[in-house]
N, CA, C and O atoms as CSV, one atom per row, in Angstrom:
chain,resi,resn,atom,element,x,y,z
A,1,MET,N,N,39.713,0.392,-17.531
A,1,MET,CA,C,40.836,-0.077,-16.067
A,1,MET,C,C,39.559,-1.417,-16.243
A,1,MET,O,O,38.332,-1.486,-16.313
A,2,PRO,N,N,40.924,-2.497,-16.258
A,2,PRO,CA,C,40.284,-3.458,-14.758
A,2,PRO,C,C,40.153,-2.646,-13.887
A,2,PRO,O,O,40.735,-1.613,-13.557
A,3,LYS,N,N,38.629,-3.687,-13.249
A,3,LYS,CA,C,38.266,-3.595,-11.575
A,3,LYS,C,C,39.352,-4.805,-11.285
A,3,LYS,O,O,39.591,-5.810,-11.956
A,4,GLU,N,N,39.890,-4.369,-10.112
A,4,GLU,CA,C,40.940,-5.589,-9.344
A,4,GLU,C,C,39.498,-6.749,-8.573
A,4,GLU,O,O,38.510,-6.099,-8.233
A,5,PRO,N,N,39.401,-8.354,-8.323
A,5,PRO,CA,C,38.876,-9.037,-8.012
A,5,PRO,C,C,38.446,-8.595,-6.314
A,5,PRO,O,O,39.055,-8.178,-5.329
A,6,VAL,N,N,36.791,-9.029,-6.721
A,6,VAL,CA,C,36.766,-8.458,-5.647
A,6,VAL,C,C,36.517,-10.644,-5.242
A,6,VAL,O,O,36.528,-11.612,-6.001
A,7,ASN,N,N,36.328,-10.513,-3.685
A,7,ASN,CA,C,36.420,-11.257,-2.645
A,7,ASN,C,C,34.874,-11.747,-2.470
A,7,ASN,O,O,34.360,-11.188,-1.501
A,8,PRO,N,N,33.698,-12.943,-3.377
A,8,PRO,CA,C,32.346,-12.559,-2.843
A,8,PRO,C,C,31.872,-12.818,-1.857
A,8,PRO,O,O,30.660,-13.026,-1.819
A,9,SER,N,N,32.712,-12.903,-0.629
A,9,SER,CA,C,32.096,-13.516,0.775
A,9,SER,C,C,31.899,-11.634,0.900
A,9,SER,O,O,31.057,-11.030,1.564
A,10,ASP,N,N,32.772,-11.173,0.194
A,10,ASP,CA,C,33.046,-9.087,0.842
A,10,ASP,C,C,31.951,-8.301,-0.118
A,10,ASP,O,O,31.424,-7.221,0.151
A,11,GLU,N,N,31.694,-9.259,-1.535
A,11,GLU,CA,C,30.839,-8.840,-1.897
A,11,GLU,C,C,29.606,-9.030,-1.389
A,11,GLU,O,O,28.882,-8.035,-1.370
A,12,LYS,N,N,29.153,-10.094,-0.951
A,12,LYS,CA,C,27.730,-10.492,-0.140
A,12,LYS,C,C,27.650,-9.400,1.485
A,12,LYS,O,O,26.533,-8.967,1.770
A,13,ALA,N,N,28.660,-9.092,2.282
A,13,ALA,CA,C,28.661,-8.786,2.605
A,13,ALA,C,C,27.863,-7.508,3.086
A,13,ALA,O,O,27.058,-7.259,3.984
A,14,GLN,N,N,28.721,-6.540,1.644
A,14,GLN,CA,C,28.760,-5.007,1.205
A,14,GLN,C,C,27.515,-4.945,1.137
A,14,GLN,O,O,27.014,-3.915,1.588
A,15,PHE,N,N,26.746,-5.822,0.661
A,15,PHE,CA,C,25.306,-6.133,-0.632
A,15,PHE,C,C,24.045,-5.906,0.739
A,15,PHE,O,O,22.962,-5.370,0.502
A,16,ILE,N,N,24.434,-6.419,2.155
A,16,ILE,CA,C,23.962,-7.050,2.731
A,16,ILE,C,C,23.250,-5.854,3.576
A,16,ILE,O,O,22.079,-5.533,3.779
A,17,SER,N,N,24.930,-5.190,4.095
A,17,SER,CA,C,24.437,-3.894,4.755
A,17,SER,C,C,23.588,-2.876,4.085
A,17,SER,O,O,22.610,-2.386,4.650
A,18,ASP,N,N,24.025,-2.499,2.665
A,18,ASP,CA,C,23.919,-1.873,1.972
A,18,ASP,C,C,22.494,-1.673,2.137
A,18,ASP,O,O,21.807,-0.807,2.680
A,19,CYS,N,N,22.146,-3.300,1.166
A,19,CYS,CA,C,20.117,-3.249,1.492
A,19,CYS,C,C,19.577,-3.003,3.319
A,19,CYS,O,O,18.367,-2.783,3.377
A,20,LYS,N,N,20.310,-3.014,4.769
A,20,LYS,CA,C,19.915,-3.126,5.691
A,20,LYS,C,C,19.353,-1.088,5.767
A,20,LYS,O,O,18.307,-0.540,6.113
A,21,ARG,N,N,21.101,-0.394,5.085
A,21,ARG,CA,C,21.162,0.870,5.807
A,21,ARG,C,C,19.938,1.241,4.888
A,21,ARG,O,O,18.959,1.831,5.347
A,22,ILE,N,N,20.079,0.732,3.093
A,22,ILE,CA,C,18.704,1.677,2.137
A,22,ILE,C,C,17.079,0.991,3.384
A,22,ILE,O,O,16.993,1.511,4.496
A,23,PHE,N,N,16.261,0.142,3.064
A,23,PHE,CA,C,15.460,-0.311,3.423
A,23,PHE,C,C,15.209,0.252,5.144
A,23,PHE,O,O,14.077,0.424,5.597
A,24,LYS,N,N,16.323,0.455,5.851
A,24,LYS,CA,C,15.638,0.214,6.996
A,24,LYS,C,C,15.187,1.786,7.082
A,24,LYS,O,O,14.518,2.006,8.092
A,25,SER,N,N,15.358,2.681,6.428
A,25,SER,CA,C,15.430,4.921,6.518
A,25,SER,C,C,13.767,4.326,6.411
A,25,SER,O,O,13.301,3.187,6.456
A,26,ASP,N,N,13.103,5.787,6.238
A,26,ASP,CA,C,12.132,6.399,6.312
A,26,ASP,C,C,11.599,5.523,4.718
A,26,ASP,O,O,10.724,4.681,4.517
A,27,ALA,N,N,12.525,6.153,3.866
A,27,ALA,CA,C,11.798,6.326,2.860
A,27,ALA,C,C,12.081,4.423,2.292
A,27,ALA,O,O,11.203,3.813,1.682
A,28,GLY,N,N,13.353,3.835,2.639
A,28,GLY,CA,C,12.993,2.675,2.131
A,28,GLY,C,C,12.163,1.384,2.622
A,28,GLY,O,O,12.032,0.198,2.319
A,29,TYR,N,N,11.463,2.735,3.978
A,29,TYR,CA,C,10.927,1.796,4.294
A,29,TYR,C,C,8.976,1.716,3.122
A,29,TYR,O,O,8.276,0.764,2.776
A,30,ASN,N,N,8.903,2.598,3.006
A,30,ASN,CA,C,8.005,3.441,2.112
A,30,ASN,C,C,7.939,2.649,0.983
A,30,ASN,O,O,6.916,2.036,0.678
A,31,VAL,N,N,8.940,2.619,0.354
A,31,VAL,CA,C,9.284,1.411,-0.510
A,31,VAL,C,C,9.335,-0.550,-0.148
A,31,VAL,O,O,9.268,-1.540,-0.876
A,32,LEU,N,N,9.465,-0.366,1.129
A,32,LEU,CA,C,9.437,-1.622,1.146
A,32,LEU,C,C,7.899,-1.838,0.799
A,32,LEU,O,O,7.451,-2.307,-0.248
A,33,ARG,N,N,7.151,-1.369,1.969
A,33,ARG,CA,C,5.577,-1.254,2.231
A,33,ARG,C,C,5.008,-1.602,0.279
A,33,ARG,O,O,4.391,-2.541,-0.225
A,34,GLY,N,N,5.461,-0.625,-0.172
A,34,GLY,CA,C,4.992,-0.999,-2.034
A,34,GLY,C,C,5.615,-2.318,-2.000
A,34,GLY,O,O,4.788,-3.222,-2.121
A,35,LEU,N,N,6.727,-2.668,-1.882
A,35,LEU,CA,C,7.030,-3.867,-3.267
A,35,LEU,C,C,6.396,-5.434,-2.203
A,35,LEU,O,O,6.397,-6.661,-2.308
A,36,SER,N,N,5.772,-4.023,-0.905
A,36,SER,CA,C,5.368,-6.042,-0.633
A,36,SER,C,C,3.920,-6.604,-1.071
A,36,SER,O,O,3.368,-7.704,-1.074
A,37,LYS,N,N,3.355,-4.341,-1.701
A,37,LYS,CA,C,1.993,-5.154,-2.185
A,37,LYS,C,C,2.275,-5.638,-3.646
A,37,LYS,O,O,1.577,-6.582,-4.017
A,38,PHE,N,N,3.117,-5.178,-4.462
A,38,PHE,CA,C,3.063,-5.571,-5.529
A,38,PHE,C,C,3.783,-6.879,-5.559
A,38,PHE,O,O,3.260,-7.676,-6.337
A,39,CYS,N,N,4.745,-7.283,-4.983
A,39,CYS,CA,C,5.171,-8.949,-4.636
A,39,CYS,C,C,4.276,-10.079,-4.088
A,39,CYS,O,O,4.573,-11.272,-4.149
A,40,GLY,N,N,3.086,-9.549,-3.514
A,40,GLY,CA,C,2.214,-9.899,-3.446
A,40,GLY,C,C,2.407,-10.514,-1.862
A,40,GLY,O,O,1.437,-11.241,-1.650
A,41,GLU,N,N,3.213,-10.486,-0.808
A,41,GLU,CA,C,3.598,-11.186,0.279
A,41,GLU,C,C,2.569,-11.827,1.126
A,41,GLU,O,O,2.509,-12.994,1.514
A,42,HIS,N,N,1.332,-10.285,1.450
A,42,HIS,CA,C,0.432,-11.422,2.172
A,42,HIS,C,C,-0.807,-11.817,1.783
A,42,HIS,O,O,-1.889,-11.728,2.363
A,43,GLU,N,N,-0.456,-12.343,0.539
A,43,GLU,CA,C,-1.135,-13.858,-0.652
A,43,GLU,C,C,-0.865,-14.905,-1.102
A,43,GLU,O,O,0.153,-15.373,-1.610
A,44,ASN,N,N,-2.132,-15.386,-0.831
A,44,ASN,CA,C,-1.394,-16.702,-1.484
A,44,ASN,C,C,-1.240,-16.624,-3.019
A,44,ASN,O,O,-2.185,-16.367,-3.765
A,45,PRO,N,N,-0.080,-16.847,-3.401
A,45,PRO,CA,C,0.231,-17.261,-5.031
A,45,PRO,C,C,-0.342,-18.540,-5.932
A,45,PRO,O,O,0.362,-18.829,-6.899
A,46,TYR,N,N,-1.204,-19.114,-5.782
A,46,TYR,CA,C,-2.011,-20.226,-5.746
A,46,TYR,C,C,-2.907,-19.096,-7.100
A,46,TYR,O,O,-3.540,-18.265,-6.448
A,47,VAL,N,N,-3.050,-18.933,-8.079
A,47,VAL,CA,C,-3.821,-18.909,-9.686
A,47,VAL,C,C,-4.936,-20.794,-10.049
A,47,VAL,O,O,-4.785,-21.648,-10.922
A,48,GLN,N,N,-5.782,-20.701,-9.060
A,48,GLN,CA,C,-6.833,-22.458,-10.072
A,48,GLN,C,C,-6.800,-21.420,-11.933
A,48,GLN,O,O,-7.052,-20.366,-12.515
A,49,GLY,N,N,-6.167,-23.103,-12.066
A,49,GLY,CA,C,-6.550,-22.992,-13.754
A,49,GLY,C,C,-5.539,-22.895,-14.258
A,49,GLY,O,O,-5.321,-23.762,-15.104
A,50,SER,N,N,-4.119,-21.556,-13.969
A,50,SER,CA,C,-3.398,-20.852,-14.323
A,50,SER,C,C,-1.276,-20.909,-14.001
A,50,SER,O,O,-0.551,-20.004,-13.590
A,51,TYR,N,N,-0.967,-22.136,-14.351
A,51,TYR,CA,C,0.672,-22.351,-14.040
A,51,TYR,C,C,1.444,-21.201,-13.902
A,51,TYR,O,O,2.088,-20.575,-13.060
A,52,ASP,N,N,1.108,-21.178,-15.106
A,52,ASP,CA,C,1.614,-19.678,-16.158
A,52,ASP,C,C,1.221,-18.596,-14.288
A,52,ASP,O,O,2.209,-18.387,-13.583
A,53,ARG,N,N,0.144,-18.196,-13.899
A,53,ARG,CA,C,0.053,-17.017,-13.943
A,53,ARG,C,C,0.809,-17.116,-12.543
A,53,ARG,O,O,1.718,-16.358,-12.203
A,54,THR,N,N,0.094,-18.579,-11.481
A,54,THR,CA,C,0.689,-18.885,-10.168
A,54,THR,C,C,2.903,-18.977,-10.055
A,54,THR,O,O,3.604,-18.952,-9.044
A,55,ALA,N,N,3.200,-19.048,-11.097
A,55,ALA,CA,C,4.595,-18.905,-11.843
A,55,ALA,C,C,4.988,-17.920,-11.363
A,55,ALA,O,O,5.794,-18.023,-10.438
A,56,ASN,N,N,4.556,-16.583,-11.824
A,56,ASN,CA,C,4.899,-15.076,-12.361
A,56,ASN,C,C,4.327,-14.441,-10.703
A,56,ASN,O,O,5.096,-13.631,-10.185
A,57,LYS,N,N,3.176,-14.756,-9.996
A,57,LYS,CA,C,3.606,-14.676,-8.466
A,57,LYS,C,C,4.700,-15.530,-7.876
A,57,LYS,O,O,5.144,-14.807,-6.984
A,58,CYS,N,N,5.176,-16.305,-7.865
A,58,CYS,CA,C,5.670,-17.253,-6.579
A,58,CYS,C,C,6.755,-16.751,-6.792
A,58,CYS,O,O,7.436,-16.815,-5.769
A,59,GLY,N,N,7.727,-15.861,-8.330
A,59,GLY,CA,C,8.357,-15.435,-9.075
A,59,GLY,C,C,8.406,-14.267,-7.860
A,59,GLY,O,O,9.131,-14.265,-6.866
A,60,LYS,N,N,7.371,-13.252,-8.278
A,60,LYS,CA,C,7.739,-11.935,-7.690
A,60,LYS,C,C,7.430,-12.137,-5.693
A,60,LYS,O,O,7.947,-11.246,-5.019
A,61,LEU,N,N,6.672,-13.204,-4.943
A,61,LEU,CA,C,6.387,-14.067,-4.210
A,61,LEU,C,C,8.573,-13.757,-3.371
A,61,LEU,O,O,9.043,-12.866,-2.663
A,62,SER,N,N,9.208,-15.055,-4.017
A,62,SER,CA,C,10.689,-15.100,-3.649
A,62,SER,C,C,11.421,-14.041,-4.222
A,62,SER,O,O,12.520,-14.498,-4.532
A,63,VAL,N,N,11.313,-12.373,-4.627
A,63,VAL,CA,C,12.219,-11.988,-4.322
A,63,VAL,C,C,11.804,-10.703,-2.909
A,63,VAL,O,O,12.531,-9.884,-2.348
A,64,MET,N,N,9.981,-11.112,-2.689
A,64,MET,CA,C,10.058,-10.563,-1.339
A,64,MET,C,C,10.877,-10.728,-0.015
A,64,MET,O,O,11.706,-10.154,0.693
A,65,LEU,N,N,10.023,-12.032,-0.137
A,65,LEU,CA,C,11.793,-13.322,1.160
A,65,LEU,C,C,12.775,-13.041,0.894
A,65,LEU,O,O,13.433,-12.787,1.903
A,66,PHE,N,N,13.335,-12.924,-0.042
A,66,PHE,CA,C,14.799,-13.157,-0.386
A,66,PHE,C,C,15.224,-11.197,0.525
A,66,PHE,O,O,15.785,-11.260,1.619
A,67,ILE,N,N,15.108,-10.679,0.322
A,67,ILE,CA,C,14.795,-8.723,0.382
A,67,ILE,C,C,14.507,-9.271,2.326
A,67,ILE,O,O,15.126,-8.909,3.327
A,68,ARG,N,N,13.694,-9.937,2.229
A,68,ARG,CA,C,12.723,-9.488,4.486
A,68,ARG,C,C,14.241,-10.825,4.855
A,68,ARG,O,O,14.690,-10.948,5.994
A,69,LYS,N,N,14.697,-11.527,3.836
A,69,LYS,CA,C,15.834,-12.772,4.732
A,69,LYS,C,C,16.788,-12.286,4.629
A,69,LYS,O,O,17.691,-12.965,5.118
A,70,ILE,N,N,17.138,-11.272,4.160
A,70,ILE,CA,C,18.512,-9.712,4.241
A,70,ILE,C,C,18.554,-8.935,4.791
A,70,ILE,O,O,19.530,-8.226,5.035
A,71,LEU,N,N,16.701,-8.783,5.409
A,71,LEU,CA,C,16.560,-7.782,6.613
A,71,LEU,C,C,17.017,-7.996,8.350
A,71,LEU,O,O,17.597,-7.446,9.286
A,72,SER,N,N,16.084,-9.527,7.851
A,72,SER,CA,C,16.185,-10.327,9.259
A,72,SER,C,C,17.520,-10.297,9.746
A,72,SER,O,O,18.490,-10.617,9.059
A,73,ASP,N,N,17.612,-9.669,11.682
A,73,ASP,CA,C,18.321,-9.362,11.926
A,73,ASP,C,C,18.944,-11.415,12.531
A,73,ASP,O,O,19.878,-11.805,13.232
A,74,ASP,N,N,18.181,-11.916,12.021
A,74,ASP,CA,C,18.318,-13.435,12.790
A,74,ASP,C,C,19.881,-13.447,12.278
A,74,ASP,O,O,20.294,-12.610,11.475
A,75,ASP,N,N,20.751,-14.549,12.862
A,75,ASP,CA,C,21.737,-14.113,12.481
A,75,ASP,C,C,22.650,-15.776,12.825
A,75,ASP,O,O,23.856,-16.026,12.847
A,76,LYS,N,N,20.986,-16.980,13.138
A,76,LYS,CA,C,21.578,-18.323,13.726
A,76,LYS,C,C,21.380,-18.896,12.159
A,76,LYS,O,O,20.645,-18.472,11.267
A,77,PRO,N,N,22.253,-19.941,12.167
A,77,PRO,CA,C,22.606,-20.088,11.831
A,77,PRO,C,C,21.440,-21.504,10.758
A,77,PRO,O,O,20.771,-22.096,11.605
A,78,ARG,N,N,21.140,-22.029,9.414
A,78,ARG,CA,C,20.773,-21.720,9.225
A,78,ARG,C,C,21.086,-23.424,8.090
A,78,ARG,O,O,22.062,-23.461,7.340
A,79,GLN,N,N,20.166,-24.551,8.184
A,79,GLN,CA,C,20.391,-25.729,7.116
A,79,GLN,C,C,20.398,-25.374,5.748
A,79,GLN,O,O,19.609,-24.714,5.073
A,80,GLU,N,N,21.900,-26.194,5.371
A,80,GLU,CA,C,21.768,-25.448,3.963
A,80,GLU,C,C,22.049,-26.770,3.424
A,80,GLU,O,O,22.902,-26.725,2.538
A,81,LYS,N,N,21.475,-28.263,3.749
A,81,LYS,CA,C,21.513,-28.900,2.923
A,81,LYS,C,C,20.275,-29.986,2.920
A,81,LYS,O,O,19.752,-30.254,4.001
A,82,VAL,N,N,20.067,-30.263,2.390
A,82,VAL,CA,C,18.680,-31.648,2.069
A,82,VAL,C,C,19.158,-33.399,2.978
A,82,VAL,O,O,19.492,-34.544,2.672
A,83,ILE,N,N,18.902,-32.602,4.133
A,83,ILE,CA,C,18.778,-34.274,4.734
A,83,ILE,C,C,18.361,-35.674,4.202
A,83,ILE,O,O,17.580,-36.045,5.078
A,84,GLN,N,N,18.417,-36.533,3.403
A,84,GLN,CA,C,17.555,-37.714,3.172
A,84,GLN,C,C,17.680,-38.132,4.590
A,84,GLN,O,O,18.418,-38.062,5.572
A,85,THR,N,N,16.404,-38.668,4.099
A,85,THR,CA,C,15.596,-40.005,6.091
A,85,THR,C,C,14.629,-40.672,4.766
A,85,THR,O,O,14.070,-40.184,3.784
A,86,GLU,N,N,14.823,-42.436,5.497
A,86,GLU,CA,C,14.743,-43.774,5.361
A,86,GLU,C,C,13.333,-43.313,4.809
A,86,GLU,O,O,12.925,-42.171,5.017
A,87,ARG,N,N,12.477,-44.421,3.969
A,87,ARG,CA,C,11.421,-44.062,3.653
A,87,ARG,C,C,11.017,-45.621,3.996
A,87,ARG,O,O,9.854,-46.000,3.859
């Protein structure tokens, strides 16, 4: 049986709510600490002479930053558009 279409904004709000509920629990906090270490959240992702290892570390870090952004209670509007400046 096909599912009914879901409004993308409702789906996003549900995802954010689920993440906050899960990661703000005691077990979620422990998982978040493990992910932080695995993703190298507090390390420099640059590996001298190895662009592929640097890219890999940056990819891991981006996942952690995404989770942290979701968990932040900062509801301030963010600039989504790049502003071109004159040179």
